VOPAGU-2260 file (C-alpha; in pm, 1 decimal, decimal comma):
REM VOPAGU-2260
SITE   aa  ch    i         X         Y         Z
SITE  UNK   A    0    -322,5   21711,4   10842,3
SITE  UNK   A    1     -56,6   21503,3   10724,5
SITE  UNK   A    2      58,2   21219,3   10920,9
SITE  UNK   A    3     431,1   21292,8   10795,6
SITE  UNK   A    4     422,1   21631,1   10938,2
SITE  UNK   A    5     602,5   21730,7   11266,3
SITE  UNK   A    6     416,5   22003,5   11458,2
SITE  UNK   A    7     579,9   22256,2   11657,3
SITE  UNK   A    8     477,4   22234,9   12033,4
SITE  UNK   A    9     312,4   22403,3   12248,6
SITE  UNK   A   10      66,6   22559,9   11996,1
SITE  UNK   A   11    -114,6   22860,1   12158,6
SITE  UNK   A   12     -48,5   23045,8   12463,1
SITE  UNK   A   13    -397,8   23216,5   12439,7
SITE  UNK   A   14    -604,7   23103,2   12719,6
SITE  UNK   A   15    -962,3   23205,8   12566,9
SITE  UNK   A   16    -972,8   22926,5   12312,8
SITE  UNK   A   17    -869,9   22569,4   12240,1
SITE  UNK   A   18    -578,6   22554,6   11980,8
SITE  UNK   A   19    -712,9   22453,5   11659,0
SITE  UNK   A   20    -453,5   22183,0   11655,9
SITE  UNK   A   21    -654,3   21977,7   11939,6
SITE  UNK   A   22    -933,9   21886,0   11719,0
SITE  UNK   A   23    -696,7   21811,4   11418,3
SITE  UNK   A   24    -525,1   21566,7   11609,5
SITE  UNK   A   25    -843,4   21366,2   11714,1
SITE  UNK   A   26    -771,9   21134,3   11418,9
SITE  UNK   A   27    -402,1   21091,0   11504,5
SITE  UNK   A   28    -387,4   21075,8   11877,2
SITE  UNK   A   29      -8,2   21016,3   11893,6
SITE  UNK   A   30     148,9   21260,5   11688,6
SITE  UNK   A   31     525,1   21346,1   11678,7
SITE  UNK   A   32     595,7   21709,3   11735,0
SITE  UNK   A   33     890,5   21923,0   11774,7
SITE  UNK   A   34     957,6   22060,8   12129,8
SITE  UNK   A   35    1098,5   22405,4   12212,8
SITE  UNK   A   36    1410,3   22258,2   12285,3
SITE  UNK   A   37    1421,9   22145,4   11906,0
SITE  UNK   A   38    1378,2   21758,5   12034,5
SITE  UNK   A   39    1076,2   21524,9   11893,8
SITE  UNK   A   40     851,8   21391,0   12130,2
SITE  UNK   A   41     506,2   21213,4   12081,4
SITE  UNK   A   42     232,7   21429,0   12174,7
SITE  UNK   A   43     -44,7   21244,3   12305,6
SITE  UNK   A   44    -432,2   21365,4   12327,2
SITE  UNK   A   45    -681,8   21135,3   12354,3
SITE  UNK   A   46    -817,5   21067,7   12706,8
SITE  UNK   A   47    -764,7   20689,7   12708,0
SITE  UNK   A   48    -407,2   20713,1   12553,4
SITE  UNK   A   49    -321,6   21019,7   12820,1
SITE  UNK   A   50    -432,5   20807,2   13111,0
SITE  UNK   A   51    -234,7   20494,3   12962,5
SITE  UNK   A   52      82,4   20710,5   12963,7
SITE  UNK   A   53      20,3   20857,4   13316,7
SITE  UNK   A   54     -40,9   20526,3   13480,4
SITE  UNK   A   55     204,1   20270,5   13300,3
SITE  UNK   A   56     508,5   20306,7   13536,0
SITE  UNK   A   57     712,6   20238,4   13211,1
SITE  UNK   A   58     641,7   20595,8   13128,3
SITE  UNK   A   59     903,2   20794,2   13360,0
SITE  UNK   A   60     888,1   21122,4   13494,1
SITE  UNK   A   61    1228,4   21107,3   13674,1
SITE  UNK   A   62    1416,7   20987,3   13411,5
SITE  UNK   A   63    1287,8   21315,7   13203,1
SITE  UNK   A   64    1575,4   21510,3   13367,4
SITE  UNK   A   65    1831,4   21268,5   13245,3
SITE  UNK   A   66    2142,1   21367,4   13068,9
SITE  UNK   A   67    2114,4   21335,1   12697,7
SITE  UNK   A   68    1753,7   21258,3   12668,2
SITE  UNK   A   69    1503,6   21450,9   12451,1
SITE  UNK   A   70    1357,4   21743,9   12665,9
SITE  UNK   A   71    1073,6   21982,1   12630,7
SITE  UNK   A   72    1249,4   22267,3   12731,1
SITE  UNK   A   73    1565,3   22347,8   12932,5
SITE  UNK   A   74    1557,8   22251,7   13296,7
SITE  UNK   A   75    1525,6   22602,9   13528,1
SITE  UNK   A   76    1584,9   22370,8   13854,2
SITE  UNK   A   77    1855,2   22094,1   13952,7
SITE  UNK   A   78    1762,5   21762,0   13741,4
SITE  UNK   A   79    1738,8   21585,8   14058,4
SITE  UNK   A   80    1430,3   21807,8   14190,6
SITE  UNK   A   81    1223,6   21711,7   13884,9
SITE  UNK   A   82    1053,3   21427,4   14051,3
SITE  UNK   A   83     999,9   21617,5   14359,3
SITE  UNK   A   84     711,6   21427,9   14511,0
SITE  UNK   A   85     906,4   21094,2   14452,9
SITE  UNK   A   86    1226,3   21242,9   14651,8
SITE  UNK   A   87    1013,5   21346,2   14913,9
SITE  UNK   A   88     849,6   21015,6   14950,0
SITE  UNK   A   89    1187,9   20859,0   14930,5
SITE  UNK   A   90    1332,0   21076,8   15213,8
SITE  UNK   A   91    1054,7   20967,6   15455,1
SITE  UNK   A   92     892,6   21310,5   15469,2
SITE  UNK   A   93     560,6   21251,4   15265,2
SITE  UNK   A   94     344,7   21232,3   15575,5
SITE  UNK   A   95     487,5   21559,7   15712,4
SITE  UNK   A   96     374,2   21716,3   15366,4
SITE  UNK   A   97      28,5   21555,8   15322,9
SITE  UNK   A   98     -55,0   21665,4   15687,7
SITE  UNK   A   99      53,3   22031,7   15599,2
SITE  UNK   A  100    -168,5   22031,7   15290,7
SITE  UNK   A  101    -479,0   21896,6   15390,6
SITE  UNK   A  102    -761,5   22147,6   15403,1
SITE  UNK   A  103    -892,8   22002,8   15686,0
SITE  UNK   A  104    -589,8   22120,4   15894,7
SITE  UNK   A  105    -707,6   22319,3   16218,6
SITE  UNK   A  106    -780,0   22657,9   16099,5
SITE  UNK   A  107    -680,4   22644,2   15757,6
SITE  UNK   A  108   -1039,8   22680,7   15619,0
SITE  UNK   A  109   -1114,7   22967,9   15834,8
SITE  UNK   A  110    -756,7   23122,4   15707,9
SITE  UNK   A  111    -843,0   23115,3   15375,6
SITE  UNK   A  112   -1172,3   23251,4   15377,2
SITE  UNK   A  113   -1056,3   23551,1   15609,6
SITE  UNK   A  114    -763,2   23599,6   15355,4
SITE  UNK   A  115   -1000,1   23589,5   15053,9
SITE  UNK   A  116   -1218,3   23828,2   15236,4
SITE  UNK   A  117    -976,9   24069,0   15346,5
SITE  UNK   A  118    -817,0   24103,2   14974,9
SITE  UNK   A  119   -1176,2   24121,5   14808,1
SITE  UNK   A  120   -1246,3   24422,4   15075,7
SITE  UNK   A  121    -894,9   24567,4   14970,8
SITE  UNK   A  122   -1019,6   24566,6   14629,0
SITE  UNK   A  123   -1353,8   24718,5   14676,1
SITE  UNK   A  124   -1166,9   25002,9   14894,8
SITE  UNK   A  125    -934,3   25067,2   14610,2
SITE  UNK   A  126   -1245,9   25094,4   14362,7
SITE  UNK   A  127   -1255,2   24943,3   13998,4
SITE  UNK   A  128   -1105,3   24888,3   13797,4
SITE  UNK   A  129    -839,2   24633,6   13960,8
SITE  UNK   A  130    -599,4   24363,5   13838,8
SITE  UNK   A  131    -759,3   24071,3   13976,0
SITE  UNK   A  132    -404,8   23868,0   13956,2
SITE  UNK   A  133    -206,2   24126,7   14128,3
SITE  UNK   A  134    -480,7   24221,7   14393,9
SITE  UNK   A  135    -643,7   23876,1   14444,2
SITE  UNK   A  136    -524,5   23549,2   14309,4
SITE  UNK   A  137    -160,7   23608,8   14319,8
SITE  UNK   A  138    -136,3   23688,5   14675,2
SITE  UNK   A  139    -413,9   23480,6   14797,3
SITE  UNK   A  140    -196,2   23177,8   14647,5
SITE  UNK   A  141     120,1   23332,2   14766,4
SITE  UNK   A  142      11,3   23407,1   15149,6
SITE  UNK   A  143    -156,6   23042,0   15156,3
SITE  UNK   A  144     161,6   22881,8   15079,8
SITE  UNK   A  145     349,3   23076,7   15318,1
SITE  UNK   A  146      98,4   23029,5   15586,5
SITE  UNK   A  147     156,0   22636,1   15528,2
SITE  UNK   A  148     546,4   22644,2   15543,4
SITE  UNK   A  149     530,1   22880,2   15854,8
SITE  UNK   A  150     712,4   23153,0   15714,4
SITE  UNK   A  151     639,4   23524,9   15705,7
SITE  UNK   A  152     370,1   23644,7   15436,2
SITE  UNK   A  153     599,7   23956,0   15411,9
SITE  UNK   A  154     850,7   23752,3   15229,4
SITE  UNK   A  155     606,2   23641,0   14981,5
SITE  UNK   A  156     662,6   23883,6   14725,5
SITE  UNK   A  157    1059,7   23793,1   14732,9
SITE  UNK   A  158    1008,0   23419,0   14679,7
SITE  UNK   A  159     752,5   23497,0   14409,0
SITE  UNK   A  160     981,3   23715,4   14224,9
SITE  UNK   A  161    1185,3   23392,6   14114,1
SITE  UNK   A  162     895,6   23192,4   13961,0
SITE  UNK   A  163     855,6   23423,4   13661,8
SITE  UNK   A  164    1195,0   23246,3   13570,1
SITE  UNK   A  165    1154,8   22926,5   13748,3
SITE  UNK   A  166     850,8   22800,1   13554,9
SITE  UNK   A  167     969,7   22972,8   13208,0
SITE  UNK   A  168     989,9   22739,7   12898,7
SITE  UNK   A  169    1316,1   22781,7   12725,6
SITE  UNK   A  170    1490,0   22635,2   12458,2
SITE  UNK   A  171    1836,0   22689,5   12634,7
SITE  UNK   A  172    1938,1   22711,2   12998,0
SITE  UNK   A  173    1847,1   23060,1   13179,8
SITE  UNK   A  174    2138,4   23220,6   13351,1
SITE  UNK   A  175    1896,3   23365,3   13633,1
SITE  UNK   A  176    1721,7   23040,6   13724,4
SITE  UNK   A  177    1996,8   22939,6   13928,5
SITE  UNK   A  178    2078,5   23245,3   14097,2
SITE  UNK   A  179    1700,4   23256,0   14188,3
SITE  UNK   A  180    1743,7   22894,2   14317,1
SITE  UNK   A  181    2052,5   22945,5   14527,6
SITE  UNK   A  182    1880,6   23265,9   14714,5
SITE  UNK   A  183    1582,1   23067,0   14783,2
SITE  UNK   A  184    1735,6   22786,9   14926,9
SITE  UNK   A  185    1946,2   22983,4   15142,0
SITE  UNK   A  186    1639,4   23171,5   15244,1
SITE  UNK   A  187    1471,6   22824,5   15346,1
SITE  UNK   A  188    1803,0   22715,1   15498,3
SITE  UNK   A  189    1795,2   23031,6   15737,2
SITE  UNK   A  190    1396,8   22929,8   15799,4
SITE  UNK   A  191    1498,5   22593,2   15968,3
SITE  UNK   A  192    1719,4   22759,6   16205,2
SITE  UNK   A  193    1446,5   23054,1   16287,8
SITE  UNK   A  194    1259,0   22998,8   16595,5
SITE  UNK   A  195     994,9   23225,0   16448,1
SITE  UNK   A  196     930,5   22951,0   16207,3
SITE  UNK   A  197     622,2   22765,3   16258,9
SITE  UNK   A  198     413,1   22527,2   16009,2
SITE  UNK   A  199     590,8   22256,5   15764,8
SITE  UNK   A  200     917,8   22420,5   15819,2
SITE  UNK   A  201     935,0   22376,8   16145,4
SITE  UNK   A  202     823,1   22041,0   16145,6
SITE  UNK   A  203    1103,7   21949,2   15898,6
SITE  UNK   A  204    1342,1   22137,0   16114,5
SITE  UNK   A  205    1241,8   21932,9   16414,5
SITE  UNK   A  206    1306,2   21622,3   16238,8
SITE  UNK   A  207    1698,8   21682,0   16247,8
SITE  UNK   A  208    1665,8   21581,4   16604,9
SITE  UNK   A  209    1531,8   21235,9   16509,4
SITE  UNK   A  210    1770,6   20975,3   16468,2
SITE  UNK   A  211    1551,4   20799,6   16212,5
SITE  UNK   A  212    1579,2   21110,6   15990,6
SITE  UNK   A  213    1951,8   21145,7   16033,8
SITE  UNK   A  214    1990,0   21077,5   15646,1
SITE  UNK   A  215    1820,6   21436,9   15588,5
SITE  UNK   A  216    2047,8   21745,2   15504,0
SITE  UNK   A  217    1950,4   22089,4   15543,0
SITE  UNK   A  218    1955,2   22102,5   15184,3
SITE  UNK   A  219    1701,9   21823,3   15127,6
SITE  UNK   A  220    1473,4   22008,1   15375,2
SITE  UNK   A  221    1529,1   22333,8   15231,3
SITE  UNK   A  222    1449,1   22221,2   14892,2
SITE  UNK   A  223    1110,7   22073,6   15021,9
SITE  UNK   A  224    1039,5   22434,7   15080,0
SITE  UNK   A  225    1154,4   22600,3   14796,9
SITE  UNK   A  226     972,0   22344,8   14545,5
SITE  UNK   A  227     665,0   22366,1   14756,5
SITE  UNK   A  228     604,9   22729,9   14748,2
SITE  UNK   A  229     702,6   22741,5   14371,6
SITE  UNK   A  230     491,5   22432,1   14223,9
SITE  UNK   A  231     232,5   22510,7   14490,2
SITE  UNK   A  232     165,9   22923,4   14396,3
SITE  UNK   A  233     204,7   22888,5   14016,3
SITE  UNK   A  234     -45,7   22592,5   14043,5
SITE  UNK   A  235    -311,7   22721,7   14249,9
SITE  UNK   A  236    -277,4   23105,6   14143,9
SITE  UNK   A  237    -263,8   22938,9   13749,0
SITE  UNK   A  238    -593,2   22734,3   13787,2
SITE  UNK   A  239    -772,9   23028,9   14011,6
SITE  UNK   A  240    -705,4   23273,5   13757,3
SITE  UNK   A  241    -831,4   23085,7   13460,4
SITE  UNK   A  242   -1138,8   22970,8   13656,3
SITE  UNK   A  243   -1251,9   23314,5   13721,8
SITE  UNK   A  244   -1176,3   23401,3   13375,6
SITE  UNK   A  245   -1370,4   23092,0   13263,4
SITE  UNK   A  246   -1684,3   23230,9   13488,6
SITE  UNK   A  247   -1670,0   23595,2   13334,8
SITE  UNK   A  248   -1671,4   23430,8   12971,8
SITE  UNK   A  249   -1974,3   23230,9   13089,2
SITE  UNK   A  250   -2214,4   23497,5   13279,4
SITE  UNK   A  251   -2500,9   23237,9   13254,7
SITE  UNK   A  252   -2282,2   23010,2   13503,9
SITE  UNK   A  253   -2178,5   23288,0   13704,0
SITE  UNK   A  254   -2565,6   23376,3   13766,5
SITE  UNK   A  255   -2640,2   23003,8   13811,3
SITE  UNK   A  256   -2350,9   22993,8   14099,0
SITE  UNK   A  257   -2511,5   23308,8   14257,7
SITE  UNK   A  258   -2845,9   23174,5   14312,0
SITE  UNK   A  259   -2703,7   22800,3   14356,5
SITE  UNK   A  260   -2359,7   22834,2   14553,7
SITE  UNK   A  261   -2396,4   22481,9   14675,2
SITE  UNK   A  262   -2299,0   22408,1   14309,2
SITE  UNK   A  263   -1975,0   22589,4   14356,8
SITE  UNK   A  264   -1782,8   22239,7   14436,8
SITE  UNK   A  265   -1883,1   22070,1   14151,5
SITE  UNK   A  266   -1845,0   22356,0   13922,3
SITE  UNK   A  267   -1485,4   22353,1   14007,6
SITE  UNK   A  268   -1443,2   22015,3   13865,0
SITE  UNK   A  269   -1600,7   22139,1   13562,2
SITE  UNK   A  270   -1378,8   22434,9   13582,5
SITE  UNK   A  271   -1062,2   22212,4   13608,5
SITE  UNK   A  272   -1183,1   22026,8   13291,4
SITE  UNK   A  273   -1224,5   22324,1   13070,3
SITE  UNK   A  274    -986,7   22552,0   13192,8
SITE  UNK   A  275    -656,7   22578,1   12973,7
SITE  UNK   A  276    -402,1   22688,9   13264,1
SITE  UNK   A  277    -159,7   22398,9   13161,5
SITE  UNK   A  278      23,4   22497,7   12867,1
SITE  UNK   A  279     295,4   22247,9   12816,0
SITE  UNK   A  280     248,5   21859,1   12808,7
SITE  UNK   A  281     283,7   21636,8   13105,7
SITE  UNK   A  282     649,2   21476,8   13010,2
SITE  UNK   A  283     723,4   21122,1   13051,3
SITE  UNK   A  284    1018,3   20917,5   12914,4
SITE  UNK   A  285     963,7   20567,2   12779,2
SITE  UNK   A  286    1185,5   20327,0   12968,8
SITE  UNK   A  287    1119,4   20049,8   12724,5
SITE  UNK   A  288     948,3   20008,1   12423,8
SITE  UNK   A  289     582,4   20074,4   12486,4
SITE  UNK   A  290     267,5   20040,5   12241,3
SITE  UNK   A  291      44,3   20339,2   12249,0
SITE  UNK   A  292    -245,9   20296,7   12029,3
SITE  UNK   A  293    -103,3   20272,6   11679,0
SITE  UNK   A  294     227,7   20408,4   11763,9
SITE  UNK   A  295     514,7   20188,1   11917,9
SITE  UNK   A  296     691,3   20442,0   12132,5
SITE  UNK   A  297    1065,2   20298,5   12138,5
SITE  UNK   A  298    1304,5   20309,9   12493,7
SITE  UNK   A  299    1447,1   20672,2   12532,1
SITE  UNK   A  300    1134,5   20872,6   12356,0
SITE  UNK   A  301     979,5   21149,2   12517,5
SITE  UNK   A  302     596,0   21166,3   12548,5
SITE  UNK   A  303     373,4   21471,7   12609,4
SITE  UNK   A  304      41,3   21441,5   12769,2
SITE  UNK   A  305    -183,6   21695,2   12624,2
SITE  UNK   A  306    -433,4   21746,5   12923,9
SITE  UNK   A  307    -653,1   21997,0   12732,3
SITE  UNK   A  308    -688,1   21732,1   12451,8
SITE  UNK   A  309    -783,0   21447,4   12727,2
SITE  UNK   A  310   -1030,8   21682,7   12899,6
SITE  UNK   A  311   -1213,8   21773,6   12546,1
SITE  UNK   A  312   -1215,3   21433,6   12423,6
SITE  UNK   A  313   -1596,2   21383,5   12311,9
SITE  UNK   A  314   -1600,1   21001,8   12366,1
SITE  UNK   A  315   -1545,9   21065,3   12732,5
SITE  UNK   A  316   -1701,7   21400,8   12759,1
SITE  UNK   A  317   -2004,3   21452,9   12552,0
SITE  UNK   A  318   -2029,1   21803,4   12409,4
SITE  UNK   A  319   -1697,5   21890,6   12539,9
SITE  UNK   A  320   -1696,3   22257,4   12450,4
SITE  UNK   A  321   -1984,3   22315,8   12660,1
SITE  UNK   A  322   -1938,0   22458,6   13015,9
SITE  UNK   A  323   -2186,2   22241,6   13199,1
SITE  UNK   A  324   -2154,4   22264,7   13614,6
SITE  UNK   A  325   -2408,1   21967,9   13628,3
SITE  UNK   A  326   -2192,5   21729,4   13416,5
SITE  UNK   A  327   -2176,1   21414,1   13572,7
SITE  UNK   A  328   -1832,9   21296,8   13485,8
SITE  UNK   A  329   -1656,4   21633,7   13510,0
SITE  UNK   A  330   -1430,9   21505,6   13790,8
SITE  UNK   A  331   -1262,4   21233,5   13576,6
SITE  UNK   A  332   -1056,1   21526,9   13413,0
SITE  UNK   A  333    -689,1   21492,4   13407,0
SITE  UNK   A  334    -587,5   21847,0   13543,5
SITE  UNK   A  335    -428,8   21698,4   13846,0
SITE  UNK   A  336    -256,0   21417,1   13632,5
SITE  UNK   A  337    -260,9   21045,5   13730,5
SITE  UNK   A  338    -101,8   20743,9   13833,1
SITE  UNK   A  339     200,6   20767,4   14091,0
SITE  UNK   A  340     245,9   21135,7   14009,7
SITE  UNK   A  341    -156,1   21231,9   14063,3
SITE  UNK   A  342    -127,2   21592,7   14261,9
SITE  UNK   A  343    -102,6   21524,3   14616,1
SITE  UNK   A  344    -260,4   21900,1   14682,4
SITE  UNK   A  345    -568,2   21815,4   14480,9
SITE  UNK   A  346    -812,2   21878,8   14799,9
SITE  UNK   A  347    -628,2   22181,9   14894,0
SITE  UNK   A  348    -630,7   22329,4   14542,0
SITE  UNK   A  349    -990,9   22290,2   14497,3
SITE  UNK   A  350   -1125,7   22424,9   14846,3
SITE  UNK   A  351    -853,7   22735,3   14796,0
SITE  UNK   A  352   -1072,1   22811,3   14454,1
SITE  UNK   A  353   -1434,2   22712,2   14587,0
SITE  UNK   A  354   -1341,8   22959,5   14868,5
SITE  UNK   A  355   -1237,5   23211,1   14642,9
SITE  UNK   A  356   -1548,7   23190,2   14434,2
SITE  UNK   A  357   -1763,8   23184,9   14720,2
SITE  UNK   A  358   -1618,6   23524,9   14848,9
SITE  UNK   A  359   -1619,3   23683,2   14498,9
SITE  UNK   A  360   -1985,8   23593,3   14457,3
SITE  UNK   A  361   -2079,1   23738,7   14776,0
SITE  UNK   A  362   -1906,8   24047,7   14777,1
SITE  UNK   A  363   -1866,4   24127,4   14402,5
SITE  UNK   A  364   -2180,5   23963,1   14241,2
SITE  UNK   A  365   -2164,5   24185,9   13911,0
SITE  UNK   A  366   -1780,8   24108,5   13862,9
SITE  UNK   A  367   -1701,7   24152,6   13470,5
SITE  UNK   A  368   -1397,5   24210,8   13243,9
SITE  UNK   A  369   -1304,8   24564,2   13241,9
SITE  UNK   A  370   -1148,0   24534,6   12892,3
SITE  UNK   A  371   -1211,8   24353,0   12594,8
SITE  UNK   A  372   -1088,2   23988,1   12576,4
SITE  UNK   A  373    -860,0   24049,6   12282,8
SITE  UNK   A  374    -711,0   24288,7   12494,6
SITE  UNK   A  375    -560,2   24048,2   12735,3
SITE  UNK   A  376    -200,9   23980,6   12713,5
SITE  UNK   A  377    -133,7   23601,0   12740,8
SITE  UNK   A  378     215,2   23524,3   12858,8
SITE  UNK   A  379     431,5   23308,6   12656,9
SITE  UNK   A  380     691,0   23016,7   12693,9
SITE  UNK   A  381     562,0   22940,1   13026,9
SITE  UNK   A  382     422,0   22652,5   13198,4
SITE  UNK   A  383      85,4   22843,6   13257,1
SITE  UNK   A  384    -138,2   22994,7   13058,9
SITE  UNK   A  385    -206,1   23312,8   13244,6
SITE  UNK   A  386    -308,0   23671,0   13143,5
SITE  UNK   A  387     -31,3   23930,7   13251,7
SITE  UNK   A  388    -302,8   24130,2   13408,4
SITE  UNK   A  389    -671,5   24038,7   13454,9
SITE  UNK   A  390    -838,1   24358,3   13499,1
SITE  UNK   A  391   -1189,9   24358,2   13628,9
SITE  UNK   A  392   -1501,9   24576,3   13748,7
SITE  UNK   A  393   -1842,8   24505,0   13951,1
């Protein structure tokens, strides 16, 4: 591949194979690409350089939403919401959010197990084949976030309808995105005043009576609810769907876990390493000139961290394309980001998937795809690689 060639990014929406470009870029780990928005960016694909971008504060997430900067795609949320966890911390809400998403919170593990069992029992009663996304991974993720927020699970489908647009990767602004945002914000503001609300939204609502939080507006509190539901559901659903898909593609590993369920937690780290659910690059804007490998990234230039490149870097993960649940350093993957923006819901996301796999192994030990892999339809121009449907039998 010529060093002068500017590649179009992202590469491939299919989640059953590593894009060929990833291996081609091993010799050029910082490569100029053209984004969906038509702007140029530096694509970073080696583990050490990806880690540098994620950990170096001179590479900013917040500034990727500034006016006039190069973009990966058009924003579908207000620009001030891009640095969401930073905003939550700045508003003094971090403690409340971290408490809510702790998987050790009273009753949360039991709830996840009961919910997973109920959904699997429903599929068993319906009979094969079923769409595992529609009947399991979507509602399991959506209902979890309703439970944490303390809002009715019956409202999950209405909120989830917004996500197909909210996480769309488009070259130009999406008209429906603001309509969805305004509707979902109005819904969350209503929940703040609803005496039936529990969970995180009730805790946020109670802060309005605390003089130390007089700076908070209902809009700021509602934003926490909207972004928590959206980002949380898309991330947990996307990873869980692709984790199960990876296991179905590796029946020997599925059998290993059937025989040794105690290996499920370590298997989840390896699943995080090999899964391809992240369809875009993690964006950072250089706030000053920074040397990145052989490339001098200039102030104002956009960098995109290619997680699948880092997670399959053979200098860190020997034989990287082998799915090895006994891999000793699998937990060094970068699927949860890194640095100041390391995903705070890491423990919750892992436990959510562990319980789902445990229940599926117990109740559907012969789970398998119901259609050939090449018949799966992969969503395009979206922040996550997901099949539109995942038909399974058992």
